[in-house]
N, C-alpha and C positions, 0 to 999 in steps of 0.2 A: 346496403340495398338502396337502389336508385327510388327515388320518391315516386316516378310515374308508375301508373298502373300498366301491367302487362294484359293487352287485351286481345292479342293476335294467338292463332294457334302456333304450337311448338311442335315442328316436324323437322327431323334430320339435323338436329341441334341448333335450330334457327327458329325465331319467330317470323311468321308471314300470315297475311290476310287469307281467309277463306276463298278458295277458287271462285266461288259464287258470288263473293263480294257481300254476302247476306251478314247482317249483324243483328244482335238483340240487347237491348237496355237491361243491365245489371242495376236491380233498384235497391234503394236503401229502405228496408221495411218499417224504419222509424218514422220516417216523413213521406216516403213515396216518391222521393227525388231520384233522379238518375245518377248513378256513380260512374257508369262506362257504358260504351257501346262495345260489345263483345262480339268477334268474329264467331260465326256459327259453322261448324264443319259440316260437310256432307259426304255422300259416297266418294266423290273424286279425292277429298281431303283423306279419308279412309284408306283409300288405295295408295296414296302417295305415302302414307305413314307404313302401310305393310311393305311397300317396296323399299323404305328406307330401314325397317327393322330385319327385312330379309337380308340386306346387304350387311347388316351389323351383327346378326345373330351368330355366324360362324366363330368369327373372332371373340365376341363377348363370351359365348358358352365355353369356349377353350381356355378363356382367361383364367389365371388361378383364382381359387376361391378367396384366397387372402387379398388379391387386388380388387374383387368385387367388394369384399368387406371393407377393405379400406375407403372406397369411395362412398360407401354408405355411412361409415364413420364420419368422414369429412362432411358429409350432408347434414348430419345430426349436428355437428358443431357449427355449421352456418346457420342453421334453424335457430339455434340458441342464441347465436350472435345478432340475430334479426328477430328477437322473439317479441320485442314491443310493436314494430312495424306489422308484423304478421298477425298479432293478437288484434291490433286495432282494424286491420283490414278483414279479419273473419268477423268481428262484432258488426262493422259496417254492411257487409254482405249478406248475414245471416239473421242478425237481431240477438244474437248470442250476447249476454253482458260481458263486459270487458273483464270482469272480476273472474269470470269463468274461462275465458279465453286465454287469459293470462296465467290463470292457476291450474288450469285442466288440459286445454285444447293443444297449446303450443308444447308445453312440457311433454304431454303424453306423445305427440308427433315426433320430438326428437328422440325419445326414449325408445319408440318403436323402430326407427331408422338404426338407432344405436344397438338394439338387441339384434336385429336381423344382420347388422354389420358384423357382430360377434359370432353369429350363427353361421355365417357363410363358410368357414373352413371346419365346422364341427359337426356338420351333417353327413353322417357315415351310412355306407352299406353295411352287409351283414356277411359273415361266413357260416354257411349251412352245414351240419353234420350230416353226411350222405354216405353212401357205400364206399368202403375201403377201396383205396386207389384213385379216388376221385376228389377233386377240389371243387367246391360248387360257392360262388359268391355272387352277391348282388351289387348292382350300381345302381345310384340315383342319379338320373341325368335329366337336364331341362327338357320341358316340352316344347318349346319354341316360342311362337309369338302369342301372347296372352292380351285377350281383351278384358278391361276392367271398367266397370260403370258404377260410379259412385253418387250417393244421393245428395240431397241439398241440406239436410239438417246437421252433418257434422262433417263438412267438406275437406277441411284441412286434415283432421285427424284420420277421416277413412282413405284419403289419399296415401297416407303413409301405411296404414294396415293392408292396403291392396299391394302396393308397390314394392315395399321393402321385401317381403319373403319371396316374391317373384323374381325380383333382380337378385337377390342373395343366391337363389338357386341356378341362375344362368339363363334367365328366360329375357326376351324383349317384351316391352309393354306398350300397349295403346290404351290410354286411359281416358275416358270421356267423364268429365266432371258435369253436374248439373249445369243446365243453361241458366237456371236460377241464381246460383252461387259458385261461378268459376274462379274468382278472382284470386284465391290463395293458392290453388293446384297450379295457376300460371305462373305465380310467384315461386313455387316449388321447383318449377321448370327451370326458372331462371337461374335458382341457386345450383340446381344440378348441372347446369352449363358451366357455371363459374368454378365448380370444384373438380369438374373435368370428366364428368361421364360422356363416353363416346356418342358421337352423333348417330342417331337412329336407335339406340338402345331404348329410349322413352320418347313417346309421343304423347302430347295432352291436346285432346280435341273437344273443346266445349261444342256442346251441339244438343238439338232436341232428341228425344227418344224415336220419333219417327224418322228423323234424319241421320245423324251420326251413328246413334245407338242401333237402329236397324240395319246399317250397312256393317258395322261391327259384328253383329251377331251372324248376319249372313255370309261373311267373307270366308271363303275356303280356305284361306292360308293362315286364318286365325284358329289356332288349335284348341284353345281353352278360353272359356269366359268365366269371369267372376263379378258377380251382380250382387248390389245392396239396394234393396227398395221394396216397393209393395209386393204384396203377394200376387195381385192380379197380373203384373207386368212380369214377375218371375215365373208364373205358369206359361206366358205367352213366349218368353225366353226358351224355357225349356223345351216346349213344343218346336219351336224353329231349330234349335240347337239339335235337337233329337235326330232330325233327317239328315245331318251330317256327322252324327256320332261324335260331335265335340265334347270334350270334357267340360264340365260345368259344376260351380260352386254357387250357392244360393243363400244369401243371408236376408230373410224377409221380414214380414210383419210380426207384431207380437200382441198379447193381450194379458199382460203379466199379472199374476196373482200374489199379492202381498198380505201374508196371513198374519194376524196379531192374536196370539192365544192370550187366555186369562192371566197367566203367569208372567208375562211379558214386563220389561221395564218401560212404563208407560210413555215417559218422556222420550226416551231413546227411540221407541216405536213411532211416536208422532213425527219427530223430527226425520226420522228415516223414511216414513211413509209421504212426507210433504217432499224431500228431496226427490225420491223415487217417481213422482208424478211431475212436479212443477220445474225441475231442472231442465234448462233449454226448453222452457215453455211446453214441457211435454211431448216435445218432438223427438222422440226416441224410441226405437223397436222394443228396447228392453224397459220402458216406462212401467212402473207398477200401477197400471190403470184400474185394476180391481181390488179395492182393499176390503179384506174379509176380516170381520172383527167378533171375537167372542160375545155372545150376547151379556154376559155378566160384566164386561168392561165397556160396552159398545158407547153407552151415554158419556162416561168419563172421557173416553178416547175422543169421541167427536167433538165435545167441548173444547178441548185442548187443539185438536186439529183445525176446526173452524177458526178458532182464535188465531192461529199461527198462519192459515191461508188468508185471512182477511188482511193480516199485517205485513204481507209480502209487497215489497216496494216494486211497483212497475215504473219505467221510465227509460230514457234515453239509454241504449247499450253502453254508449261510451262514458257514462257516469259512473264513477267507480262505486256509488251508493246503490246503483240499480241491481235489485235481486232477481227480476224477471223482464224479459224485453218483450219485443213484438213477435208474432209468429212470422215465418219468413215471406209468405206472399199473402196478398189479398184474397185470393182464390182459397187459400188453404184457411185463412181467418174465417171466411164465410162458410167453409165447410165444417169446421168446429161449431159455430154457431148453429148450424142446421141440426147437428146432433143434439143441442139443447133442446130444439123443437121435437125431436124423435123421442127424447126422454119424457118430457111432458105428456105426449101424446100417448106414451105406454103407462103412464100413471106415476111416473117418478116425481118424486120432491127434489126441487133444485135447493140445496142447503146453502149454497153461496155461489158467487159469481155467475157465469151464464150470459154475460154481456159484455160488449167493447166498452171500457172506462170513458166516461164523459169528461175528463179533464181536458182542457183546452190544448195543453202542450203535446197530448197524445192523439188528437182527434185526426190526423192526418196518417197515423200508423197503423198498423195491423195487429192491435192489442186485443186480448181476451183476458177477462179477470179469472184469476184462480177459480176453478169449477169444481164442485163436488155434489153429486146427486144419489138419491138413493135408488137401488134397481133390484130387480129379480134375477136370478143367474140366466134364464132364458131370454130376457130382454135384449133388444138389438144393442143397446148401449154397452151391455155386458159381455156380448159376442163379438161385436165389430170394433176394429181398430179405429181410433178417433184421431190419435196422433195430435194431440194437443194437451192444455193444462186442464183435463178433463178426466175425473176419476170416478167410478161407481162404488158405492160403500153398500156392503151386504154383510148381513149377521149371520152367524152360524152357533149351533148349540153343542157340537160335538167333533172330535177328530175327524170320524168317518165323513160327517158332512162338509167339513171344510175341505178335504181331500178330493170329494166328489165335485164340489164346485170349481176348486182349482183346476182340476183336470177335465173340467165341462166345456172346453172351447176346441177348436180345431188347431189352435197355435200351440207352440210350445218352445218358447224362446229363453224367457228368464222368468224366475219365480222367487220370492223371499218369504221368510218366516222369522217371528219374533216370539222367542220362548227362552225360559231359563232351563228346560228340561232337555237334557242331551240325547236321551233316548229318543224322545219324541223327534228332536231335531234331525237325527240321522235317519230314523224312519222315514220322515217326510222327505229328507233329500234323496232317498232313494226311490220313493214312490211317485214324486211329483214327475209329470211327464213334461219335461223341459230340459233343455240343453245346458242350462246353468241354473244354479241354485244358490241364494245368499242366505245366511243365518245370522241374524241381528245385524245385518248391514244390507245395504242395496246398491245396484250399479257399479260395482268394483270391476275393475278391468286392469290387466296386465299384459305386457307384450308376450310373456311366457305361458299365459294361461288360454286354454283353448275358449273360443267365442263362437257359438252357433246353435242353431235350434232343430227342432224336429216338427213334424207335421207340416202345417201350413207356413211355418217359420222357416222352411227351407232345409238345406243339407249342406254337408261339409262344414269346415271349421277355418277360422281365422286363428291367427297368433299360434306361439309355440311351436313344438316340434310337430303338431299335427299340421299345420298349414305348409310346412315344407313337403310333406308328402302329397299335398294338393297340388304343388307346383313341380313336382318332379314324376318322371315315369321309372319303375323299377325294371331293372333287366337282370335276368338270371344268367350266369356265365357257368359252364361246366368245363373242367379240364382234367384229362386223364394225366395223372401223374405217376403212373405205373405202367411201364412199357411192357411188362409181362402180362397184363390184360389184354386178351387178343380182341380184335375187332368183332362185330356181331357176326360177319360172314367170313371166316378166316378161309384163306386158301392156302 
């Protein structure tokens, strides 16, 4: 991989400046310095990408599934060959610690492209048992041009989650990374060109939601939209897409309940709860941001959790010893800190954190100390997504109360529980109103496992066989195989 940063749009297999000439600084959240000025796409650039995709789609969609898979597998190899630079770039652009981008983000990105490279020639139709004398089968065919919008919290990994299944199914992709964190998505575009993806099959258009995002949503030739981001923006996209009857897939916010029962392994539950909320500075839709603890163990649990939270090493994301980096933007850091004020206004006790660290080496960055507050189930901080290293702690006295609190928000993305009781574990797994449930673990993900939510957390699924259905249209074909069967109006 070349050392220079890719900062231009990727359209038609080439990098080029935005037609407007507009750029926006990509900022290092550790110290506020500018990493690069990145081209910002607008409606004219979206139109150019659509024209390029329209020209590429007939050949790409008719290419053998094995050939599409071969290119995805080659891309996975290229990502692994460039793992070090990709991890460093993701850490610089997002603030995610290097230990995590090396150990989780880059490997998961490569694994996703590899999984769907293998999936490309294994996604099958069906033969339906129907009336004698007829053959009925289904085809799974690509939708066409799909627009994909990824957020700023895991841009590299989400680029693979979006693109890999869409491409495996034979679609062309126009992907908009966040204007805050576009750099690794553009590097992926560079690698795609190197391994031989045909021009026009993929376009990468950094830009704002009001600019490139709105143009992608509105374009009549973009047949499907896949969006990961806030619930508020998801609702507006759904409203706009509905007027054109576009296919839509939404992975939105969350307010994950993480339930610790009296019989849990306390040390495992403490470590799991800390990872669930403080990994990636809590900037995850599946974060375990509501910690529910049985009253009989609450004091002991909190003593251990507070000790762990206060010991987490904040620092430069490029330092291998750093366990938690800065939030991705100044605006978002200030938003998280405002929620500390909201908690206090509603009577919460701030158990730890709730402030920006005062260490000189972190003063220019967008840091927030690991924060735990008490709350009641109806409080704003227990109902609204904070999206930072901020968890509310609530006590419960019995299973019925725990389930009521856990299901007591409009969100339904992820939930976890810690118990040695298998009957309780399976009962709660069924009863929790959530697209994903983790038992004695949290935030596990795999390319083969469906990922998505219900309620205000959206609809549709990423990953696995489920997402291939999201990126294909099913066609039912009927064949009369018995010449003795007369037509409906015999003459």
